[in-house]
PADOSE-811778 format. One line per field, with one value per residue (C-alpha): residue in three letters; x, z, y. Coordinates in pm, 1 decimal. Layout:
% residues N
aa <- c(ALA,...) $
px <- c(X,...) $
pz <- c(Z,...) $
py <- c(Y,...) $
END
This chain:
% residues 363
aa <- c(MET,THR,PHE,PHE,SER,LYS,THR,TYR,ARG,ILE,LEU,ALA,LEU,ALA,ILE,ASN,LEU,VAL,ALA,GLY,GLY,LEU,LEU,LEU,ILE,SER,ALA,TYR,SER,TYR,LEU,PHE,PRO,PRO,ASP,ARG,PHE,LEU,PHE,PRO,LEU,PHE,PHE,THR,LEU,ALA,PHE,PRO,ALA,PHE,PHE,PHE,VAL,GLU,SER,LEU,LEU,LEU,LEU,GLN,VAL,PHE,ILE,ARG,PRO,ARG,LYS,TYR,VAL,LEU,PHE,PRO,LEU,ALA,PHE,LEU,LEU,LEU,SER,PHE,HIS,ALA,VAL,GLN,ASN,TYR,PHE,PRO,MET,HIS,PHE,GLY,GLY,LYS,ASP,ASN,GLY,GLU,LYS,LYS,ILE,VAL,LEU,LEU,THR,TYR,ASN,ILE,GLN,SER,PHE,GLY,GLN,ALA,ARG,ALA,THR,ASN,GLY,GLY,LYS,SER,ASN,THR,LEU,LEU,ASP,LEU,LEU,ARG,ASP,SER,GLY,ALA,ASP,ILE,ILE,CYS,LEU,GLN,GLU,TYR,SER,THR,GLY,ARG,LEU,SER,GLN,LYS,ALA,ILE,ASN,ARG,ILE,LEU,SER,ASP,TYR,PRO,TYR,ARG,HIS,VAL,PHE,LYS,PRO,SER,VAL,TRP,ASP,SER,GLY,ILE,ALA,CYS,TYR,SER,LYS,TYR,PRO,ILE,THR,LYS,THR,GLU,THR,ILE,PRO,PHE,ASP,ASN,SER,GLN,ASN,ASN,ALA,CYS,LEU,TYR,GLN,PHE,ASP,ILE,ASP,GLY,LYS,ARG,LEU,THR,LEU,ILE,ASN,CYS,HIS,LEU,GLU,SER,ASN,HIS,LEU,GLU,PRO,ASP,ASP,LYS,GLU,LEU,TYR,GLU,GLN,ILE,ALA,LYS,HIS,PRO,THR,GLN,THR,THR,GLU,LEU,LEU,PRO,ALA,ALA,LYS,ASP,LYS,LEU,LEU,LYS,LYS,LEU,ALA,ARG,ALA,GLY,ARG,ILE,ARG,ALA,GLN,GLN,ALA,ARG,THR,ILE,ARG,ASN,ILE,ALA,ASP,LYS,ILE,PRO,GLY,ALA,VAL,VAL,ILE,CYS,GLY,ASP,PHE,ASN,ASP,THR,PRO,GLN,SER,TYR,THR,TYR,GLU,THR,ILE,ARG,GLY,ASP,PHE,ASP,ASP,ALA,TYR,VAL,ALA,THR,GLY,PHE,GLY,PRO,GLY,ILE,THR,TYR,ASN,GLU,SER,GLY,LEU,TRP,PHE,ARG,ILE,ASP,HIS,ILE,LEU,HIS,ASN,ASP,ALA,LEU,HIS,ALA,VAL,ASP,SER,ARG,VAL,VAL,ARG,GLN,LYS,CYS,SER,ASP,HIS,TYR,PRO,MET,GLN,ALA,THR,LEU,GLN,TRP,GLU,ALA,GLU,ASN,ASP) $
px <- c(10220.9,10584.4,10856.1,10873.6,10498.1,10487.1,10778.5,10609.2,10285.0,10466.3,10659.8,10347.1,10159.7,10445.2,10469.2,10095.1,10087.9,10394.8,10280.4,9930.7,10059.2,10277.8,9982.6,9763.1,10030.9,10076.2,9700.6,9631.7,9950.5,9743.7,9610.5,9948.1,10056.6,10418.1,10505.4,10424.5,10477.5,10736.7,10776.3,10440.3,10528.4,10770.6,10511.5,10283.7,10524.7,10558.7,10185.5,10198.4,10468.2,10274.6,9955.5,10137.3,10274.0,9933.5,9774.7,10034.1,9944.8,9595.4,9759.9,9756.2,9413.4,9602.5,9834.0,9754.6,9639.2,9407.0,9249.9,9556.9,9414.1,9177.0,9465.2,9531.3,9158.1,9101.9,9391.7,9283.9,8928.7,9057.4,9258.1,8968.8,8966.6,9333.7,9303.4,9008.5,9200.8,9508.8,9340.2,8985.5,8789.8,8542.4,8471.8,8325.8,8039.2,7673.7,7580.1,7278.4,7244.0,7368.4,7645.5,7988.1,8327.0,8645.8,8939.8,9304.8,9585.4,9947.8,10291.7,10474.5,10832.4,10890.4,10851.6,11182.0,11093.4,10876.6,11004.0,10977.6,10702.4,10585.7,10937.7,11003.3,10685.9,10523.6,10610.3,10461.2,10334.2,10151.6,10007.2,9876.9,9711.9,9564.5,9412.4,9304.6,8946.4,8971.0,8765.1,9002.9,9375.3,9572.5,9950.5,10228.3,10602.8,10506.0,10763.3,10774.9,11084.5,11209.8,10882.8,10755.4,10436.4,10291.0,10365.7,10208.9,9897.2,9872.5,9896.6,9636.4,9413.4,9104.1,9163.2,9112.8,9101.2,9430.2,9627.5,9999.0,10162.7,10539.6,10707.8,10985.9,11101.9,11352.5,11106.8,10852.6,10498.9,10144.1,9903.9,9544.6,9401.3,9023.2,8748.1,8528.6,8572.7,8794.9,8614.5,8855.7,9214.0,9383.9,9731.0,9755.6,10093.5,10291.1,10548.0,10901.5,10837.7,10903.9,10583.2,10249.1,9876.3,9614.6,9240.5,9024.7,8654.8,8486.3,8158.1,8034.4,7714.8,7596.4,7715.3,8009.0,8288.8,8580.0,8901.3,9222.9,9529.6,9803.0,10168.2,10263.5,10615.1,10842.4,11073.8,11364.2,11518.4,11823.7,11908.5,12148.0,11876.1,11637.4,11908.9,11960.0,11586.3,11582.2,11871.9,11685.4,11367.0,11543.2,11787.4,11611.3,11877.8,12126.9,11906.8,12130.4,12432.8,12240.6,12065.4,12328.1,12318.4,11937.7,11916.4,12149.8,12009.8,11657.7,11495.1,11601.6,11457.3,11136.2,11095.1,11144.3,10905.8,10645.8,10639.9,10593.4,10320.3,10127.0,10104.2,10017.2,9743.5,9577.0,9594.2,9421.0,9157.5,9075.6,9028.1,8813.2,8584.5,8485.5,8393.3,8024.4,7901.2,8093.3,8459.8,8742.0,9092.8,9348.3,9716.6,10043.7,10014.2,10353.1,10186.2,9997.5,9634.4,9750.0,9911.9,9817.1,9845.7,9593.2,9342.9,9359.1,9290.9,9029.3,8826.1,8464.3,8538.5,8529.5,8828.0,8733.2,8977.8,8879.5,8514.2,8553.4,8905.4,9052.0,9389.7,9663.0,9653.8,10024.4,10101.7,10466.3,10666.7,11044.5,11337.1,11129.6,10912.8,10571.2,10296.2,9968.8,10050.1,9833.8,9472.3,9134.5,8898.7,8552.8,8270.2,7915.3,7793.0,7960.7,8018.4,8267.0,8153.8,8497.7,8867.9,9189.3,9563.5,9687.4,9988.6,10185.1,10543.3,10617.5,10718.5,10813.7,10438.1,10142.4,9840.2,9526.2,9199.0,8845.5,8498.0,8284.3,7912.4,7685.8,7447.8,7088.6,6983.6,7252.5,7116.5) $
pz <- c(-2241.5,-2232.4,-2029.8,-1786.2,-1743.2,-1676.0,-1430.3,-1247.1,-1211.7,-1075.3,-823.2,-718.3,-671.6,-465.9,-244.8,-184.8,-95.4,131.0,310.9,353.0,478.6,740.1,853.1,894.4,1088.6,1328.6,1357.1,1458.2,1652.5,1973.4,1888.3,1971.6,2338.1,2360.3,2606.9,2334.8,2005.2,2039.2,1684.1,1654.6,1965.2,1765.0,1494.7,1765.3,1828.3,1455.9,1392.9,1383.6,1112.7,902.8,950.4,832.6,521.8,436.0,476.3,238.0,-18.7,-33.0,-242.9,-526.8,-602.4,-783.6,-972.3,-1255.5,-1234.9,-974.4,-903.0,-693.8,-420.8,-352.2,-192.3,99.5,139.2,171.4,412.9,630.7,643.3,734.7,1014.7,1127.0,1485.8,1535.0,1349.2,1567.5,1883.6,1770.6,1623.3,1755.4,1614.6,1876.1,2055.6,2378.7,2471.8,2562.5,2905.4,3039.6,3351.6,3589.0,3848.4,3699.7,3825.6,3706.7,3712.7,3647.0,3600.3,3592.8,3600.5,3792.3,3748.9,4124.1,4089.9,3898.7,3656.9,3888.2,3954.1,4298.2,4356.4,4653.6,4786.2,4776.9,4968.9,4659.2,4299.1,3951.5,3948.1,4279.3,4168.4,3854.1,4060.6,4310.2,4032.1,3806.6,3929.0,3946.1,4202.0,4205.4,4124.6,4048.5,4047.4,3935.0,4006.2,4329.4,4582.4,4788.6,4631.4,4804.1,4992.5,5285.0,5269.8,5522.4,5294.2,4995.6,5197.2,5297.0,4936.3,4828.2,5126.9,4902.9,4883.7,5241.5,5140.1,5023.0,4988.7,4916.3,4838.3,4801.7,4807.3,5019.1,5142.6,4854.9,4574.9,4401.4,4413.0,4333.9,4513.9,4509.6,4630.9,4647.9,4744.4,4811.6,5088.8,5002.7,5164.2,5059.8,4936.3,4807.2,4662.0,4340.6,4343.2,4024.6,4007.1,3891.1,3870.8,4066.7,3925.3,4097.4,4103.1,4364.3,4381.4,4554.1,4630.1,4674.2,4822.7,4583.4,4729.6,4819.2,4498.0,4481.7,4233.5,4204.7,4049.8,3962.0,3945.3,3737.0,3668.4,3443.9,3369.7,3243.3,2946.2,3161.9,2877.5,2981.8,2828.7,2578.6,2475.7,2407.8,2216.3,1999.1,1928.0,1838.9,1597.7,1423.7,1402.4,1264.7,1032.7,891.3,621.0,895.4,1036.3,897.5,1076.0,1401.1,1394.2,1594.3,1876.4,1862.2,1886.9,2186.3,2377.8,2271.5,2150.9,2447.2,2695.8,2497.8,2465.4,2835.5,2938.5,2681.5,2817.1,3175.1,3080.4,2904.4,3231.4,3428.3,3180.0,3221.3,3600.6,3587.7,3344.0,3555.0,3864.1,3680.2,3541.6,3894.9,4021.6,4023.0,3955.1,3816.1,3742.0,3611.2,3516.9,3468.1,3484.2,3300.1,3095.1,2928.2,2608.9,2317.1,2207.6,1945.8,2201.7,2351.4,2696.2,2620.0,2437.3,2706.8,2988.1,2790.0,2698.9,2678.7,2855.7,2683.9,2653.5,2767.7,2527.2,2226.9,2295.3,2342.9,2245.2,1925.3,1777.9,1896.3,2255.5,2321.9,2692.2,2689.7,2553.2,2562.8,2341.2,2026.3,2202.0,2151.8,2241.2,2430.6,2703.2,2983.5,2966.8,3140.7,3076.6,3222.9,3203.3,3083.9,3423.4,3323.1,3009.5,2919.9,2873.6,2807.3,2809.2,2739.8,2775.3,2999.7,2808.6,3094.7,3120.4,3473.3,3396.4,3107.1,3086.2,3045.4,3268.1,3115.0,3250.8,3186.9,3300.6,3358.4,3423.5,3570.9,3325.8,3412.0,3454.2,3719.4,3931.3) $
py <- c(-4644.2,-4530.3,-4702.0,-4409.6,-4400.3,-4773.7,-4752.1,-4464.2,-4658.8,-4965.2,-4754.7,-4564.5,-4891.6,-5039.1,-4728.7,-4732.0,-5100.1,-5087.9,-4771.0,-4909.3,-5242.3,-5073.6,-4860.7,-5169.2,-5358.2,-5065.1,-5006.0,-5366.2,-5438.3,-5421.9,-5768.3,-5922.4,-5945.6,-5820.0,-6093.9,-6347.0,-6164.1,-5891.3,-5762.0,-5573.1,-5368.6,-5153.9,-5085.3,-4945.4,-4658.7,-4590.5,-4546.1,-4161.1,-4174.3,-4427.0,-4224.3,-3910.0,-4083.9,-4228.2,-3884.8,-3737.4,-4001.6,-3851.0,-3577.6,-3828.6,-3688.4,-3410.9,-3648.4,-3885.2,-4156.0,-4002.6,-4340.0,-4426.7,-4204.7,-4493.2,-4685.6,-4444.6,-4389.9,-4763.9,-4816.5,-4522.3,-4658.2,-5004.3,-4838.8,-4619.4,-4747.4,-4660.8,-4328.6,-4229.7,-4321.5,-4130.4,-3823.1,-3776.7,-3484.0,-3365.4,-3041.1,-3175.9,-3405.0,-3362.4,-3227.3,-3415.9,-3199.9,-3469.1,-3438.1,-3361.2,-3481.0,-3313.7,-3555.7,-3473.2,-3725.3,-3615.9,-3775.6,-3503.2,-3638.9,-3598.2,-3218.4,-3226.5,-2946.4,-2736.8,-2384.6,-2227.0,-1968.8,-1764.5,-1726.2,-2099.9,-2187.0,-2337.4,-2422.8,-2395.1,-2753.7,-2727.2,-2394.3,-2566.3,-2840.3,-2594.8,-2381.8,-2670.4,-2685.1,-3064.5,-3254.9,-3551.9,-3538.6,-3856.0,-3823.5,-4057.2,-4040.6,-3869.9,-3762.1,-3448.0,-3296.1,-2982.2,-2932.0,-3135.5,-3339.0,-3097.6,-2801.7,-2977.7,-3057.9,-2692.8,-2572.0,-2828.5,-2758.3,-2763.6,-3138.9,-3262.6,-3630.9,-3774.9,-4095.0,-4134.2,-4466.8,-4509.4,-4851.9,-4701.5,-4364.7,-4354.8,-4433.6,-4216.2,-4346.7,-4246.2,-4015.8,-3903.7,-3572.2,-3543.8,-3303.5,-3607.5,-3865.3,-4160.5,-4451.7,-4727.3,-4759.2,-5068.8,-5114.7,-5317.4,-5495.2,-5556.7,-5836.1,-5755.4,-5382.7,-5065.1,-4918.6,-4947.0,-4878.4,-4800.3,-4847.7,-4585.8,-4568.4,-4231.3,-4121.1,-3853.3,-3712.7,-4061.6,-4227.3,-4465.1,-4412.7,-4655.4,-4525.7,-4706.2,-4482.6,-4652.6,-4599.8,-4888.5,-5009.1,-4733.9,-4777.5,-4656.3,-4458.4,-4262.8,-3922.3,-4082.6,-4331.9,-4044.9,-3860.9,-4168.3,-4188.0,-3818.6,-3871.2,-4152.4,-3944.0,-3636.5,-3818.4,-4125.3,-4158.2,-4246.5,-4521.3,-4797.0,-4651.7,-4605.9,-4944.4,-5141.2,-4886.6,-4874.2,-5253.4,-5270.9,-4974.5,-4881.1,-5200.8,-5414.5,-5164.5,-5120.8,-5496.7,-5564.3,-5286.4,-5394.8,-5749.1,-5629.7,-5379.5,-5656.2,-5847.9,-5534.6,-5444.3,-5783.0,-5743.8,-5404.6,-5527.5,-5833.5,-5616.1,-5361.0,-5631.7,-5734.3,-5385.5,-5289.4,-4938.0,-4641.8,-4717.4,-4497.5,-4611.2,-4338.6,-4261.5,-4300.7,-4620.6,-4558.9,-4678.9,-4526.9,-4572.0,-4825.3,-5053.0,-5387.2,-5227.6,-4956.6,-5177.3,-5446.7,-5201.1,-5014.1,-5322.5,-5208.2,-4879.1,-4541.0,-4308.5,-3957.6,-3794.4,-4007.1,-3922.2,-3545.7,-3432.8,-3293.6,-3384.8,-3621.2,-3489.3,-3533.5,-3582.1,-3696.6,-3409.6,-3450.1,-3556.9,-3597.5,-3858.0,-3701.1,-3946.6,-3963.7,-4213.8,-4067.6,-4176.7,-4146.1,-4438.8,-4498.3,-4748.9,-4684.8,-4560.7,-4234.0,-4033.9,-3761.9,-3403.6,-3257.6,-3344.2,-3160.4,-3166.5,-2885.1,-2752.7,-2604.1,-2723.2,-2847.7,-3207.3,-3432.8,-3500.8,-3269.0,-3335.5,-3485.8,-3349.1,-3473.4,-3377.7,-3686.1,-3701.6,-3962.8,-4124.4,-4038.4,-4403.5,-4443.8,-4161.8) $
END
């Protein structure tokens, strides 16, 4: 074996082990609560990059020694749970003939990107909601914008049952519009946060469905913070130069928000565990499927998109921050028939929509 051949093998082995180790850390970072162990939080956000690198290393099958392809294969298999959550490969679920419920969740950014339609009497976002075909619509960052609440109710007249919660007249809040009677509403308070959640109970043809609509702690990234992130993502060779600014601006905000979301996630999970019957948890979690927040709330629930979707299902879509942070989870009284991301640009999020069905034994 020549010197160059030996050096190549050592470098290839090191790259495989380092890349695989980073993938595993990011895949299992959800095991560490950010309010106790902060460091793994940042690996959570990097999972797509590590997954991409590990996938590229599969090309070693065409390079000698081909046996090195076993490294990325092994690391991807060890990270299967996270890979499946990030990149499900399904084309819908099985229809058992039972009652279906179409649910849409959407962070509407206070109608900030909606364009006026119908001579200013409506806008593109409200038109999307009206034409969505959803039975229940859950909204986050809800405020009326340029239209009055009365005008919004008129446009969404197919949804006669509604609930709007805002901490104050100046704040955005969360809202629910439903074609089915809302028999109970309950606000879920979060300490030290402007974000919020609400619990609703619905009477769906004599069956009870409980739904928790969440907007968990935001990262509060300003435009210049997002620009800094985009610079780092596009110019990784400059990371060393940008690191001081990233530490002072980005990491502090992400750390603070991660700690608060960890507490909020445990609150939501504790409430959900005590609810009998069919339960759905949805909304803007502000965290990815690899996060402690997501895994804590999900618990033994199913993710409608993981069960029926295809691809990464990006819902947040601005400034190079492309993540799936909007989720629809449900317990085993229901199962998902379909789910999709509605790729119409009216906000810094895309809406997530899922079709859920009652399990036959719960009829």
